[in-house]
py3Dmol code that shows the C-alpha trace and the ligand (Angstrom):
import py3Dmol

protein = """\
ATOM      1  CA  UNK A   1     156.928 142.226  42.898  1.00  0.00           C
ATOM      2  CA  UNK A   2     155.444 139.726  40.492  1.00  0.00           C
ATOM      3  CA  UNK A   3     158.140 138.311  38.240  1.00  0.00           C
ATOM      4  CA  UNK A   4     157.173 137.474  34.671  1.00  0.00           C
ATOM      5  CA  UNK A   5     157.088 133.804  33.631  1.00  0.00           C
ATOM      6  CA  UNK A   6     158.178 133.476  30.040  1.00  0.00           C
ATOM      7  CA  UNK A   7     160.614 130.989  28.585  1.00  0.00           C
ATOM      8  CA  UNK A   8     162.667 133.604  26.706  1.00  0.00           C
ATOM      9  CA  UNK A   9     163.849 135.005  30.005  1.00  0.00           C
ATOM     10  CA  UNK A  10     165.325 131.737  31.234  1.00  0.00           C
ATOM     11  CA  UNK A  11     168.389 129.734  30.316  1.00  0.00           C
ATOM     12  CA  UNK A  12     168.428 126.987  32.919  1.00  0.00           C
ATOM     13  CA  UNK A  13     165.440 125.330  34.570  1.00  0.00           C
ATOM     14  CA  UNK A  14     165.536 122.917  37.486  1.00  0.00           C
ATOM     15  CA  UNK A  15     162.402 120.905  38.184  1.00  0.00           C
ATOM     16  CA  UNK A  16     161.951 118.960  41.416  1.00  0.00           C
ATOM     17  CA  UNK A  17     159.126 116.452  41.517  1.00  0.00           C
ATOM     18  CA  UNK A  18     157.687 114.412  44.361  1.00  0.00           C
ATOM     19  CA  UNK A  19     155.014 111.805  44.926  1.00  0.00           C
ATOM     20  CA  UNK A  20     152.215 114.255  44.007  1.00  0.00           C
ATOM     21  CA  UNK A  21     153.109 114.139  40.304  1.00  0.00           C
ATOM     22  CA  UNK A  22     152.473 110.385  40.241  1.00  0.00           C
ATOM     23  CA  UNK A  23     149.323 110.493  42.398  1.00  0.00           C
ATOM     24  CA  UNK A  24     147.061 110.839  39.339  1.00  0.00           C
ATOM     25  CA  UNK A  25     148.724 107.732  37.904  1.00  0.00           C
ATOM     26  CA  UNK A  26     147.402 105.741  40.856  1.00  0.00           C
ATOM     27  CA  UNK A  27     150.560 105.653  42.955  1.00  0.00           C
ATOM     28  CA  UNK A  28     150.044 106.592  46.572  1.00  0.00           C
ATOM     29  CA  UNK A  29     151.898 109.574  48.009  1.00  0.00           C
ATOM     30  CA  UNK A  30     153.672 109.161  51.347  1.00  0.00           C
ATOM     31  CA  UNK A  31     152.054 111.672  53.652  1.00  0.00           C
ATOM     32  CA  UNK A  32     148.550 112.278  52.280  1.00  0.00           C
ATOM     33  CA  UNK A  33     145.595 110.570  53.932  1.00  0.00           C
ATOM     34  CA  UNK A  34     145.917 106.845  53.225  1.00  0.00           C
ATOM     35  CA  UNK A  35     149.510 107.526  52.095  1.00  0.00           C
ATOM     36  CA  UNK A  36     152.199 104.860  52.083  1.00  0.00           C
ATOM     37  CA  UNK A  37     153.606 105.885  55.442  1.00  0.00           C
ATOM     38  CA  UNK A  38     150.194 105.745  57.104  1.00  0.00           C
ATOM     39  CA  UNK A  39     150.115 101.963  57.079  1.00  0.00           C
ATOM     40  CA  UNK A  40     153.823 101.460  57.696  1.00  0.00           C
ATOM     41  CA  UNK A  41     156.449 102.539  60.148  1.00  0.00           C
ATOM     42  CA  UNK A  42     159.014 104.417  58.053  1.00  0.00           C
ATOM     43  CA  UNK A  43     161.866 103.069  60.177  1.00  0.00           C
ATOM     44  CA  UNK A  44     160.763  99.494  59.419  1.00  0.00           C
ATOM     45  CA  UNK A  45     160.698  99.669  55.640  1.00  0.00           C
ATOM     46  CA  UNK A  46     162.823 102.663  54.712  1.00  0.00           C
ATOM     47  CA  UNK A  47     165.956 102.409  56.812  1.00  0.00           C
ATOM     48  CA  UNK A  48     169.073 100.207  56.739  1.00  0.00           C
ATOM     49  CA  UNK A  49     168.283  99.130  60.331  1.00  0.00           C
ATOM     50  CA  UNK A  50     164.754  98.063  59.359  1.00  0.00           C
ATOM     51  CA  UNK A  51     166.196  96.032  56.474  1.00  0.00           C
ATOM     52  CA  UNK A  52     168.645  94.316  58.824  1.00  0.00           C
ATOM     53  CA  UNK A  53     165.903  93.564  61.349  1.00  0.00           C
ATOM     54  CA  UNK A  54     163.346  92.188  58.910  1.00  0.00           C
ATOM     55  CA  UNK A  55     164.611  91.834  55.324  1.00  0.00           C
ATOM     56  CA  UNK A  56     161.591  89.769  54.288  1.00  0.00           C
ATOM     57  CA  UNK A  57     159.181  92.591  55.084  1.00  0.00           C
ATOM     58  CA  UNK A  58     161.331  95.143  53.263  1.00  0.00           C
ATOM     59  CA  UNK A  59     161.760  92.976  50.141  1.00  0.00           C
ATOM     60  CA  UNK A  60     158.035  92.351  50.155  1.00  0.00           C
ATOM     61  CA  UNK A  61     157.172  96.060  50.419  1.00  0.00           C
ATOM     62  CA  UNK A  62     159.283  96.993  47.387  1.00  0.00           C
ATOM     63  CA  UNK A  63     158.273  93.872  45.427  1.00  0.00           C
ATOM     64  CA  UNK A  64     154.622  94.872  45.834  1.00  0.00           C
ATOM     65  CA  UNK A  65     155.310  98.437  44.785  1.00  0.00           C
ATOM     66  CA  UNK A  66     157.256  97.230  41.728  1.00  0.00           C
ATOM     67  CA  UNK A  67     154.389  94.924  40.729  1.00  0.00           C
ATOM     68  CA  UNK A  68     151.940  97.792  41.006  1.00  0.00           C
ATOM     69  CA  UNK A  69     154.188 100.101  38.960  1.00  0.00           C
ATOM     70  CA  UNK A  70     154.347  97.499  36.183  1.00  0.00           C
ATOM     71  CA  UNK A  71     150.621  96.741  36.257  1.00  0.00           C
ATOM     72  CA  UNK A  72     148.334  97.883  33.456  1.00  0.00           C
ATOM     73  CA  UNK A  73     146.608 100.423  35.691  1.00  0.00           C
ATOM     74  CA  UNK A  74     149.682 102.596  36.120  1.00  0.00           C
ATOM     75  CA  UNK A  75     150.752 104.915  33.333  1.00  0.00           C
ATOM     76  CA  UNK A  76     152.164 108.424  33.027  1.00  0.00           C
ATOM     77  CA  UNK A  77     149.636 111.237  33.415  1.00  0.00           C
ATOM     78  CA  UNK A  78     149.248 114.696  31.884  1.00  0.00           C
ATOM     79  CA  UNK A  79     151.679 116.184  34.405  1.00  0.00           C
ATOM     80  CA  UNK A  80     154.481 113.815  33.394  1.00  0.00           C
ATOM     81  CA  UNK A  81     153.695 114.456  29.712  1.00  0.00           C
ATOM     82  CA  UNK A  82     153.802 118.240  30.117  1.00  0.00           C
ATOM     83  CA  UNK A  83     157.235 118.073  31.754  1.00  0.00           C
ATOM     84  CA  UNK A  84     158.566 115.879  28.949  1.00  0.00           C
ATOM     85  CA  UNK A  85     157.241 118.467  26.484  1.00  0.00           C
ATOM     86  CA  UNK A  86     158.979 121.236  28.411  1.00  0.00           C
ATOM     87  CA  UNK A  87     162.296 119.381  28.207  1.00  0.00           C
ATOM     88  CA  UNK A  88     161.782 118.787  24.517  1.00  0.00           C
ATOM     89  CA  UNK A  89     160.730 122.336  23.547  1.00  0.00           C
ATOM     90  CA  UNK A  90     162.888 124.467  25.816  1.00  0.00           C
ATOM     91  CA  UNK A  91     166.046 125.695  24.112  1.00  0.00           C
ATOM     92  CA  UNK A  92     168.047 126.133  27.311  1.00  0.00           C
ATOM     93  CA  UNK A  93     169.016 123.504  29.865  1.00  0.00           C
ATOM     94  CA  UNK A  94     166.420 121.591  31.877  1.00  0.00           C
ATOM     95  CA  UNK A  95     167.235 119.256  34.739  1.00  0.00           C
ATOM     96  CA  UNK A  96     164.524 117.052  36.129  1.00  0.00           C
ATOM     97  CA  UNK A  97     165.247 115.884  39.662  1.00  0.00           C
ATOM     98  CA  UNK A  98     162.735 113.469  41.081  1.00  0.00           C
ATOM     99  CA  UNK A  99     162.293 112.068  44.562  1.00  0.00           C
ATOM    100  CA  UNK A 100     160.120 109.371  43.001  1.00  0.00           C
ATOM    101  CA  UNK A 101     161.349 105.842  42.504  1.00  0.00           C
ATOM    102  CA  UNK A 102     158.890 105.085  39.690  1.00  0.00           C
ATOM    103  CA  UNK A 103     159.801 105.364  35.982  1.00  0.00           C
ATOM    104  CA  UNK A 104     156.802 107.427  34.888  1.00  0.00           C
ATOM    105  CA  UNK A 105     158.840 110.480  33.846  1.00  0.00           C
ATOM    106  CA  UNK A 106     160.880 108.249  31.522  1.00  0.00           C
ATOM    107  CA  UNK A 107     157.756 106.569  30.153  1.00  0.00           C
ATOM    108  CA  UNK A 108     156.324 110.026  29.389  1.00  0.00           C
ATOM    109  CA  UNK A 109     159.439 110.828  27.356  1.00  0.00           C
ATOM    110  CA  UNK A 110     161.705 112.731  29.756  1.00  0.00           C
ATOM    111  CA  UNK A 111     165.239 111.889  28.748  1.00  0.00           C
ATOM    112  CA  UNK A 112     167.465 112.781  31.646  1.00  0.00           C
ATOM    113  CA  UNK A 113     165.956 112.199  35.052  1.00  0.00           C
ATOM    114  CA  UNK A 114     167.992 112.337  38.256  1.00  0.00           C
ATOM    115  CA  UNK A 115     166.400 109.829  40.621  1.00  0.00           C
ATOM    116  CA  UNK A 116     167.841 111.192  43.834  1.00  0.00           C
ATOM    117  CA  UNK A 117     166.008 108.615  46.002  1.00  0.00           C
ATOM    118  CA  UNK A 118     166.763 105.630  43.770  1.00  0.00           C
ATOM    119  CA  UNK A 119     164.691 103.491  41.426  1.00  0.00           C
ATOM    120  CA  UNK A 120     162.226 100.711  41.990  1.00  0.00           C
ATOM    121  CA  UNK A 121     163.267  98.923  38.796  1.00  0.00           C
ATOM    122  CA  UNK A 122     166.852  98.541  39.978  1.00  0.00           C
ATOM    123  CA  UNK A 123     168.568  96.392  42.602  1.00  0.00           C
ATOM    124  CA  UNK A 124     172.055  96.705  44.013  1.00  0.00           C
ATOM    125  CA  UNK A 125     174.656  94.297  45.366  1.00  0.00           C
ATOM    126  CA  UNK A 126     175.478  95.330  48.917  1.00  0.00           C
ATOM    127  CA  UNK A 127     179.050  94.047  48.584  1.00  0.00           C
ATOM    128  CA  UNK A 128     180.140  95.389  45.180  1.00  0.00           C
ATOM    129  CA  UNK A 129     177.589  98.225  44.725  1.00  0.00           C
ATOM    130  CA  UNK A 130     176.855  96.963  41.209  1.00  0.00           C
ATOM    131  CA  UNK A 131     173.405  98.010  40.056  1.00  0.00           C
ATOM    132  CA  UNK A 132     171.117  95.790  37.968  1.00  0.00           C
ATOM    133  CA  UNK A 133     167.821  96.416  36.216  1.00  0.00           C
ATOM    134  CA  UNK A 134     164.940  94.291  37.444  1.00  0.00           C
ATOM    135  CA  UNK A 135     161.277  93.968  36.633  1.00  0.00           C
ATOM    136  CA  UNK A 136     160.978  90.871  38.784  1.00  0.00           C
ATOM    137  CA  UNK A 137     160.600  90.352  42.500  1.00  0.00           C
ATOM    138  CA  UNK A 138     163.720  89.438  44.451  1.00  0.00           C
ATOM    139  CA  UNK A 139     164.351  88.575  48.079  1.00  0.00           C
ATOM    140  CA  UNK A 140     166.797  87.140  50.589  1.00  0.00           C
ATOM    141  CA  UNK A 141     166.937  83.866  48.653  1.00  0.00           C
ATOM    142  CA  UNK A 142     167.802  85.419  45.284  1.00  0.00           C
ATOM    143  CA  UNK A 143     171.406  84.796  44.245  1.00  0.00           C
ATOM    144  CA  UNK A 144     173.220  88.017  43.379  1.00  0.00           C
ATOM    145  CA  UNK A 145     174.078  88.459  39.696  1.00  0.00           C
ATOM    146  CA  UNK A 146     177.655  89.448  40.480  1.00  0.00           C
ATOM    147  CA  UNK A 147     178.768  87.732  43.701  1.00  0.00           C
ATOM    148  CA  UNK A 148     176.173  84.921  43.542  1.00  0.00           C
ATOM    149  CA  UNK A 149     175.465  85.210  47.266  1.00  0.00           C
ATOM    150  CA  UNK A 150     171.839  84.979  48.382  1.00  0.00           C
ATOM    151  CA  UNK A 151     170.763  88.037  50.365  1.00  0.00           C
ATOM    152  CA  UNK A 152     173.359  90.310  48.758  1.00  0.00           C
ATOM    153  CA  UNK A 153     170.843  92.208  46.631  1.00  0.00           C
ATOM    154  CA  UNK A 154     168.892  95.107  48.084  1.00  0.00           C
ATOM    155  CA  UNK A 155     166.424  97.545  46.550  1.00  0.00           C
ATOM    156  CA  UNK A 156     168.233 100.465  44.861  1.00  0.00           C
ATOM    157  CA  UNK A 157     166.356 102.902  47.065  1.00  0.00           C
ATOM    158  CA  UNK A 158     167.786 105.628  49.281  1.00  0.00           C
ATOM    159  CA  UNK A 159     166.628 104.969  52.815  1.00  0.00           C
ATOM    160  CA  UNK A 160     166.518 107.371  55.749  1.00  0.00           C
ATOM    161  CA  UNK A 161     170.034 107.959  57.041  1.00  0.00           C
ATOM    162  CA  UNK A 162     171.563 107.350  53.574  1.00  0.00           C
ATOM    163  CA  UNK A 163     172.917 109.996  51.232  1.00  0.00           C
ATOM    164  CA  UNK A 164     170.760 110.710  48.166  1.00  0.00           C
ATOM    165  CA  UNK A 165     172.238 110.146  44.713  1.00  0.00           C
ATOM    166  CA  UNK A 166     173.540 112.826  42.299  1.00  0.00           C
ATOM    167  CA  UNK A 167     174.070 115.456  44.996  1.00  0.00           C
ATOM    168  CA  UNK A 168     177.104 117.003  43.232  1.00  0.00           C
ATOM    169  CA  UNK A 169     175.242 117.306  39.926  1.00  0.00           C
ATOM    170  CA  UNK A 170     172.229 118.722  41.727  1.00  0.00           C
ATOM    171  CA  UNK A 171     174.270 121.345  43.576  1.00  0.00           C
ATOM    172  CA  UNK A 172     175.859 122.412  40.281  1.00  0.00           C
ATOM    173  CA  UNK A 173     172.568 122.897  38.436  1.00  0.00           C
ATOM    174  CA  UNK A 174     170.916 124.639  41.392  1.00  0.00           C
ATOM    175  CA  UNK A 175     173.740 127.153  41.494  1.00  0.00           C
ATOM    176  CA  UNK A 176     173.155 128.262  37.928  1.00  0.00           C
ATOM    177  CA  UNK A 177     169.425 127.836  37.407  1.00  0.00           C
ATOM    178  CA  UNK A 178     167.210 130.854  36.822  1.00  0.00           C
ATOM    179  CA  UNK A 179     163.868 129.051  37.185  1.00  0.00           C
ATOM    180  CA  UNK A 180     163.078 126.458  39.841  1.00  0.00           C
ATOM    181  CA  UNK A 181     159.826 124.485  39.750  1.00  0.00           C
ATOM    182  CA  UNK A 182     158.732 122.340  42.688  1.00  0.00           C
ATOM    183  CA  UNK A 183     155.902 119.963  41.825  1.00  0.00           C
ATOM    184  CA  UNK A 184     153.928 117.598  44.058  1.00  0.00           C
ATOM    185  CA  UNK A 185     156.212 117.472  47.048  1.00  0.00           C
ATOM    186  CA  UNK A 186     155.376 118.281  50.655  1.00  0.00           C
ATOM    187  CA  UNK A 187     158.912 119.632  51.213  1.00  0.00           C
ATOM    188  CA  UNK A 188     159.328 117.660  54.403  1.00  0.00           C
ATOM    189  CA  UNK A 189     162.338 115.556  53.450  1.00  0.00           C
ATOM    190  CA  UNK A 190     165.856 116.982  53.324  1.00  0.00           C
ATOM    191  CA  UNK A 191     167.983 117.704  51.386  1.00  0.00           C
ATOM    192  CA  UNK A 192     165.331 118.021  48.612  1.00  0.00           C
ATOM    193  CA  UNK A 193     163.340 120.421  50.788  1.00  0.00           C
ATOM    194  CA  UNK A 194     166.137 122.985  50.719  1.00  0.00           C
ATOM    195  CA  UNK A 195     166.767 122.976  46.951  1.00  0.00           C
ATOM    196  CA  UNK A 196     164.299 125.821  46.518  1.00  0.00           C
ATOM    197  CA  UNK A 197     166.257 128.000  48.935  1.00  0.00           C
ATOM    198  CA  UNK A 198     169.555 127.300  47.170  1.00  0.00           C
ATOM    199  CA  UNK A 199     167.994 128.265  43.824  1.00  0.00           C
ATOM    200  CA  UNK A 200     166.376 131.328  45.360  1.00  0.00           C
ATOM    201  CA  UNK A 201     169.675 132.519  46.805  1.00  0.00           C
ATOM    202  CA  UNK A 202     171.078 132.451  43.252  1.00  0.00           C
ATOM    203  CA  UNK A 203     168.248 134.748  42.155  1.00  0.00           C
ATOM    204  CA  UNK A 204     166.130 132.067  40.443  1.00  0.00           C
ATOM    205  CA  UNK A 205     162.389 132.543  40.112  1.00  0.00           C
ATOM    206  CA  UNK A 206     160.797 129.859  42.294  1.00  0.00           C
ATOM    207  CA  UNK A 207     157.395 128.325  41.577  1.00  0.00           C
ATOM    208  CA  UNK A 208     155.459 125.687  43.493  1.00  0.00           C
ATOM    209  CA  UNK A 209     152.723 123.551  41.981  1.00  0.00           C
ATOM    210  CA  UNK A 210     151.043 121.373  44.600  1.00  0.00           C
ATOM    211  CA  UNK A 211     147.576 120.113  45.468  1.00  0.00           C
ATOM    212  CA  UNK A 212     147.712 121.700  48.918  1.00  0.00           C
ATOM    213  CA  UNK A 213     149.716 124.545  50.415  1.00  0.00           C
ATOM    214  CA  UNK A 214     152.933 123.326  52.048  1.00  0.00           C
ATOM    215  CA  UNK A 215     155.049 124.735  54.869  1.00  0.00           C
ATOM    216  CA  UNK A 216     157.360 126.152  52.185  1.00  0.00           C
ATOM    217  CA  UNK A 217     154.603 127.795  50.106  1.00  0.00           C
ATOM    218  CA  UNK A 218     155.133 131.313  51.523  1.00  0.00           C
ATOM    219  CA  UNK A 219     158.793 131.190  50.461  1.00  0.00           C
ATOM    220  CA  UNK A 220     158.066 130.643  46.751  1.00  0.00           C
ATOM    221  CA  UNK A 221     157.728 133.582  44.342  1.00  0.00           C
ATOM    222  CA  UNK A 222     154.582 131.998  42.937  1.00  0.00           C
ATOM    223  CA  UNK A 223     152.388 129.082  43.972  1.00  0.00           C
ATOM    224  CA  UNK A 224     149.667 127.222  42.095  1.00  0.00           C
ATOM    225  CA  UNK A 225     147.412 124.987  44.146  1.00  0.00           C
ATOM    226  CA  UNK A 226     145.663 122.117  42.399  1.00  0.00           C
ATOM    227  CA  UNK A 227     146.474 118.829  40.751  1.00  0.00           C
ATOM    228  CA  UNK A 228     149.672 118.729  38.729  1.00  0.00           C
ATOM    229  CA  UNK A 229     147.857 117.004  35.860  1.00  0.00           C
ATOM    230  CA  UNK A 230     145.337 119.873  35.699  1.00  0.00           C
ATOM    231  CA  UNK A 231     147.805 122.730  36.083  1.00  0.00           C
ATOM    232  CA  UNK A 232     150.920 121.668  34.192  1.00  0.00           C
ATOM    233  CA  UNK A 233     149.601 121.320  30.609  1.00  0.00           C
ATOM    234  CA  UNK A 234     148.334 124.948  30.559  1.00  0.00           C
ATOM    235  CA  UNK A 235     151.284 126.186  32.560  1.00  0.00           C
ATOM    236  CA  UNK A 236     153.736 124.733  30.054  1.00  0.00           C
ATOM    237  CA  UNK A 237     151.745 125.905  26.989  1.00  0.00           C
ATOM    238  CA  UNK A 238     151.550 129.454  28.385  1.00  0.00           C
ATOM    239  CA  UNK A 239     155.241 129.350  29.144  1.00  0.00           C
ATOM    240  CA  UNK A 240     155.973 128.900  25.432  1.00  0.00           C
ATOM    241  CA  UNK A 241     153.189 131.206  24.197  1.00  0.00           C
TER     242      UNK A 241
END
"""
ligand_1 = """\
39
OAD
P 154.663 113.485 50.200
O 153.682 112.390 50.312
O 155.341 113.947 51.438
O 153.986 114.754 49.553
C 153.229 114.692 48.381
C 152.668 116.064 48.097
O 151.987 115.978 46.858
C 151.661 116.571 49.132
O 152.010 117.894 49.510
C 150.322 116.549 48.391
O 149.484 117.631 48.752
C 150.778 116.694 46.949
N 149.859 116.098 45.956
C 149.050 115.020 46.076
N 148.400 114.772 44.933
C 148.801 115.721 44.048
C 148.510 116.012 42.685
N 147.647 115.287 41.994
N 149.128 117.082 42.118
C 150.001 117.843 42.820
N 150.309 117.624 44.110
C 149.741 116.580 44.712
O 155.725 113.030 49.079
P 157.173 113.626 48.768
O 157.239 115.074 49.090
O 157.529 113.191 47.399
O 161.569 109.244 50.294
O 158.054 112.821 49.803
C 159.441 112.982 49.795
C 160.109 111.689 50.199
O 159.527 111.223 51.416
C 159.873 110.530 49.244
O 160.752 110.544 48.124
C 160.155 109.336 50.111
C 159.452 109.777 51.373
O 159.983 109.331 52.559
C 162.133 108.028 50.382
O 161.500 106.995 50.400
C 163.623 108.077 50.476
"""
view = py3Dmol.view(width=600, height=400)
view.addModel(protein, "pdb")
view.setStyle({"model": 0}, {"cartoon": {"style": "trace"}})
view.addModel(ligand_1, "xyz")
view.setStyle({"model": 1}, {"stick": {}})
view.zoomTo()
view.show()
């Protein structure tokens, strides 16, 4: 049965975004052809063990990504803008959960974004867990802003084997949402990959918007295949029509 998609029916929307929403802003996804993981071993640059083995390489990887994010070429695209409009216009509750570590949702105007995999523009002291904003590169020689020790600061990024942020908040909103949108994510990384099933078990309408079909596509109530920047503006306008 085709469920109707109209904003008046919904009170609580959860949106999960992944690398695909930022692809049209010039940021590489992870698993597409020429994706970030293609040229790197994930265990080298996205695990605590990799950081211990070769901190220089890990600092360098995130410093380069931060520089690119702050370069003039990268800016929010129509997909980010449409989601900010949804948050602004929708009378009920919206929660935007992103797996992305960029700040493009915020730059587009989204106000509350749960960065479950961390943020590129933040660094964290490994001893005190204090988090600091940074637009600059930092490495093993940088003195920590709280404990002053060199090498204490690490990227504020969730690596494989670490627990994502905001999991309690996320569980709470998933349990009461009536519309779940998954946008630009391959659904290969847990726990984000199972959010759709939690929402679905609560009776939420589940919609996937992704360039290509994913392994989870058959489980969604509705799927739209194409670029997020092409699909989302019309999708959001029709939602409020
Ligand atoms: P992936 O690279 O796994 O998947 C990106 C998805 O976006 C793919 O299914 C593409 O088909 C789709 N896509 C590409 N361009 C698109 C566009 N313009 N519009 C819509 N969809 C598009 O990235 P994620 O699913 O986000 O974690 O990866 C999840 C996590 O894996 C990341 O947060 C990262 C990585 O390991 C950490 O680093 C902790």
